[in-house]
C-alpha positions in Angstrom: -60.2 -56.9 -17.4 -62.1 -53.6 -17.6 -62.2 -53.5 -13.8 -58.5 -54.0 -13.5 -57.7 -51.2 -16.0 -60.0 -48.9 -14.2 -58.2 -49.6 -10.9 -54.8 -49.0 -12.5 -55.9 -45.6 -13.9 -57.2 -44.6 -10.5 -53.9 -45.7 -8.9 -51.9 -43.7 -11.5 -53.9 -40.6 -10.9 -53.3 -41.0 -7.1 -49.5 -41.4 -7.5 -48.9 -38.6 -10.1 -49.6 -35.6 -7.7 -47.2 -37.2 -5.1 -44.5 -37.5 -7.7 -45.0 -34.0 -8.9 -44.8 -32.6 -5.4 -41.5 -34.4 -4.8 -40.1 -33.1 -8.1 -41.2 -29.6 -7.4 -39.9 -29.7 -3.9 -36.5 -30.9 -5.1 -36.3 -28.2 -7.7 -37.2 -25.5 -5.2 -34.5 -26.8 -2.8 -31.9 -26.8 -5.5 -32.9 -23.2 -6.6 -32.8 -22.0 -3.0 -29.5 -23.6 -2.4 -28.0 -21.9 -5.5 -29.5 -18.6 -4.6 -28.2 -18.8 -1.1 -24.6 -19.7 -2.4 -24.7 -16.8 -4.8 -26.0 -14.3 -2.2 -23.3 -15.5 0.3 -20.5 -15.2 -2.1 -21.9 -11.7 -3.2 -22.0 -10.6 0.4 -18.5 -11.8 1.1 -17.1 -9.9 -2.0 -18.9 -6.8 -1.0 -17.6 -7.0 2.6 -14.0 -7.5 1.2 -14.5 -4.5 -1.1 -15.7 -2.3 1.7 -12.7 -3.4 3.8 -10.3 -2.6 1.0 -11.8 0.9 0.4 -11.7 1.7 4.1 -8.1 0.6 4.3 -7.2 3.2 1.6 -8.3 5.9 4.1 -6.4 4.3 7.0 -3.2 4.1 5.0 -3.5 7.7 4.0 -3.8 8.6 7.7 -0.8 6.5 8.4 1.2 8.4 5.7 0.3 11.7 7.3 1.3 10.5 10.7 4.8 9.7 9.4 5.3 13.4 8.9 4.2 14.1 12.5 6.7 11.7 14.1 9.7 11.7 11.8 11.2 14.9 12.9 10.7 14.7 16.7 12.6 12.1 18.7 10.3 10.0 20.9 7.1 11.2 19.4 4.6 8.2 19.1 1.3 7.8 17.3 -0.9 4.7 17.0 -3.4 4.1 14.2 -5.9 1.4 14.5 -7.7 -0.6 11.8 -10.3 -3.3 11.4 -9.7 -6.2 9.0 -11.3 -9.6 8.4 -9.4 -10.7 5.4 -6.2 -8.5 5.0 -3.0 -8.1 7.1 -0.2 -5.5 7.5 3.4 -6.2 6.4 6.6 -4.4 6.4 9.0 -4.7 3.4 12.5 -3.1 3.1 11.9 -2.5 -0.6 13.4 0.9 -1.4 16.8 2.5 -1.4 17.5 6.2 -1.9 20.9 7.4 -2.9 21.9 11.1 -3.2 24.8 12.0 -5.5 26.4 15.5 -5.5 29.1 17.5 -7.3 31.1 20.3 -5.9 32.9 21.6 -9.0 30.2 22.0 -11.6 30.6 18.4 -13.0 28.0 15.6 -13.2 26.9 14.6 -9.7 28.8 11.3 -9.1 30.0 11.7 -5.5 27.8 9.6 -3.2 26.5 12.0 -0.4 24.0 9.7 1.3 22.3 6.3 0.8 19.9 4.3 2.9 17.3 1.5 2.6 13.8 2.7 3.3 11.0 0.4 4.4 7.4 0.5 3.1 4.1 -0.6 4.8 1.7 -2.8 2.9 -1.8 -3.8 3.6 -2.2 -7.1 1.8 -5.7 -8.4 0.8 -5.6 -12.0 -0.8 -6.9 -11.9 -4.4 -9.0 -15.0 -3.4 -11.1 -12.6 -1.3 -11.0 -9.5 -3.5 -9.3 -8.7 -6.8 -9.3 -5.7 -9.1 -7.2 -7.3 -11.8 -3.6 -7.9 -12.5 -1.5 -4.8 -13.2 -4.0 -2.5 -11.5 -2.6 0.6 -10.1 -4.3 3.6 -8.3 -2.4 6.6 -6.9 -4.4 7.5 -3.7 -2.2 10.4 -2.3 -1.0 12.8 -3.5 -3.3 13.3 -6.4 -0.6 13.6 -9.1 2.2 11.2 -10.0 5.2 13.4 -9.5 7.5 10.5 -8.5 9.5 10.3 -5.3 10.8 13.9 -5.1 8.1 16.2 -4.2 8.6 20.0 -4.0 7.0 22.6 -1.6 6.5 23.2 2.1 3.2 21.4 2.1 4.5 18.4 0.0 3.9 15.1 1.7 6.7 12.7 2.8 4.8 9.6 2.0 3.1 8.3 -1.2 0.0 6.0 -0.9 -1.2 3.8 -3.7 -3.1 0.6 -4.4 -1.5 -2.0 -6.7 -2.1 -5.6 -7.8 0.9 -7.3 -9.4 1.0 -11.0 -10.0 2.9 -13.2 -9.4 5.1 -12.1 -6.5 7.1 -14.4 -4.2 5.3 -13.4 -0.9 1.8 -14.3 -2.3 -1.1 -13.1 -4.5 -2.4 -9.9 -3.0 -4.0 -6.6 -4.0 -2.2 -4.1 -1.8 -2.4 -0.7 -0.4 1.1 0.7 0.1 2.7 3.6 2.1 6.2 4.5 0.9 8.4 7.3 2.0 9.1 10.1 -0.4 11.5 13.1 -0.3 10.2 16.6 0.4 12.3 19.3 -1.3 12.4 23.0 -0.4 14.4 25.6 -2.4 15.3 28.8 -0.4 17.4 31.8 -0.8 18.7 33.4 2.4 20.8 36.4 1.9 23.1 35.8 -0.9 23.1 32.0 -0.5 20.8 29.4 -2.1 19.6 26.5 0.0 18.1 23.2 -1.1 16.5 21.2 1.9 15.7 17.6 1.5 13.5 15.8 4.2 13.6 11.9 4.1 11.8 9.7 6.6 13.4 6.3 7.1 10.9 3.5 8.1 12.5 0.8 10.3 10.9 -2.5 11.2 10.1 -2.6 14.9 8.2 -5.1 17.1 5.5 -7.2 15.5 3.6 -9.1 18.2 0.3 -8.3 16.5 -1.7 -8.4 19.7 -4.2 -6.0 18.0 -4.9 -4.5 14.7 -2.8 -1.4 15.0 0.3 0.3 13.7 2.5 2.4 16.1 5.0 4.9 14.7 7.8 6.3 17.0 10.4 8.9 16.1 13.8 7.1 16.7 16.4 9.6 15.6 16.9 12.8 13.7 20.0 14.0 11.8 21.1 16.7 9.5 23.8 16.6 6.9 25.1 19.5 4.9 27.4 20.3 2.0 28.0 23.1 -0.5 27.2 21.7 -4.0 26.8 22.6 -7.6 24.7 19.6 -8.6 22.4 17.1 -7.0 21.0 13.9 -8.3 18.7 11.4 -6.5 18.4 7.8 -7.5 16.0 5.2 -6.2 16.8 1.5 -6.4 15.0 -1.7 -5.4 16.7 -4.2 -3.0 13.7 -6.6 -3.4 13.2 -6.4 -7.1 13.6 -10.1 -7.5 10.6 -10.5 -5.3 8.5 -8.2 -7.5 9.0 -4.9 -5.7 10.5 -3.2 -8.7 9.9 0.0 -10.6 6.8 -1.4 -12.2 5.4 -2.1 -8.8 5.9 1.5 -7.6 5.1 3.0 -11.0 7.6 5.8 -10.8 7.8 8.1 -13.8 11.6 8.1 -13.4 14.0 6.2 -11.1 16.4 9.1 -10.9 15.9 12.9 -10.7 18.3 15.8 -11.1 17.7 18.9 -9.0 18.1 22.2 -10.9 20.3 24.6 -8.9 20.9 28.3 -9.4 24.7 28.3 -8.9 26.5 27.2 -5.7 24.0 25.9 -3.2 24.0 24.6 0.3 22.4 21.2 0.4 20.7 20.3 3.8 19.5 16.8 4.2 17.2 16.1 7.2 16.7 12.3 8.0 14.2 11.1 10.5 14.1 7.5 11.5 10.7 6.1 12.3 10.2 2.7 14.1 7.1 0.8 12.8 5.5 -1.6 15.2 2.5 -3.9 14.5 0.0 -4.7 17.2 1.9 -3.4 20.1 -0.9 -1.3 21.6 -4.5 -2.6 21.9 
């Protein structure tokens, strides 16, 4: 009996190191698998974040190019981007209406109205998210609304936004939207107010490459002697989530102060927006 017990103890001592090695190896494999999954997810998030940040600069460049092509018929500029997760979309999401008065009363006569498209870079929140109701104004630096004054004022506003839910999907977006540039001048004895409005129109979308091509389609000028001007923005796609909260306007209508009788000059430049036409 003593001999059998001694053999059993030697057998247990021989088996124990093998079992320990198997357990330790299993634990190490599990830890390495978890660490690899964490590192992989972390890398993907950082890549998506880097892409989102670089897109902000791309969309700002696109906004500046609108000013280059809107006032010259036939002028074309192409901007290229690189994206693994996001995509470019066009939405007819804004409408500008200009009301005037010619007798000193409240501006109620409709002078001009048109739907204005916006360009959106959409990044799925499954890849990258900054939180619902996030808003960041990228350009210009101050939130002065849709009516911007001065010769150097931009004609496009660029911002990042995440609003959920929306009917077209769950995205954090970088948006380029046209604004109105306003200049107040006095020439001789007459006051002038000049408004510059680019109209973005949806063009071809073959998406052969990751590029956006802007082309000046038409240019027109409208004029009227007025005593009052009011500009109102509305939202044709508000039921889809593209409303005043999405655009974060301080006001959705603005009245322009005039020093007596003024000549209103409205310059409208139509811009064709095509996706992936040029490689």
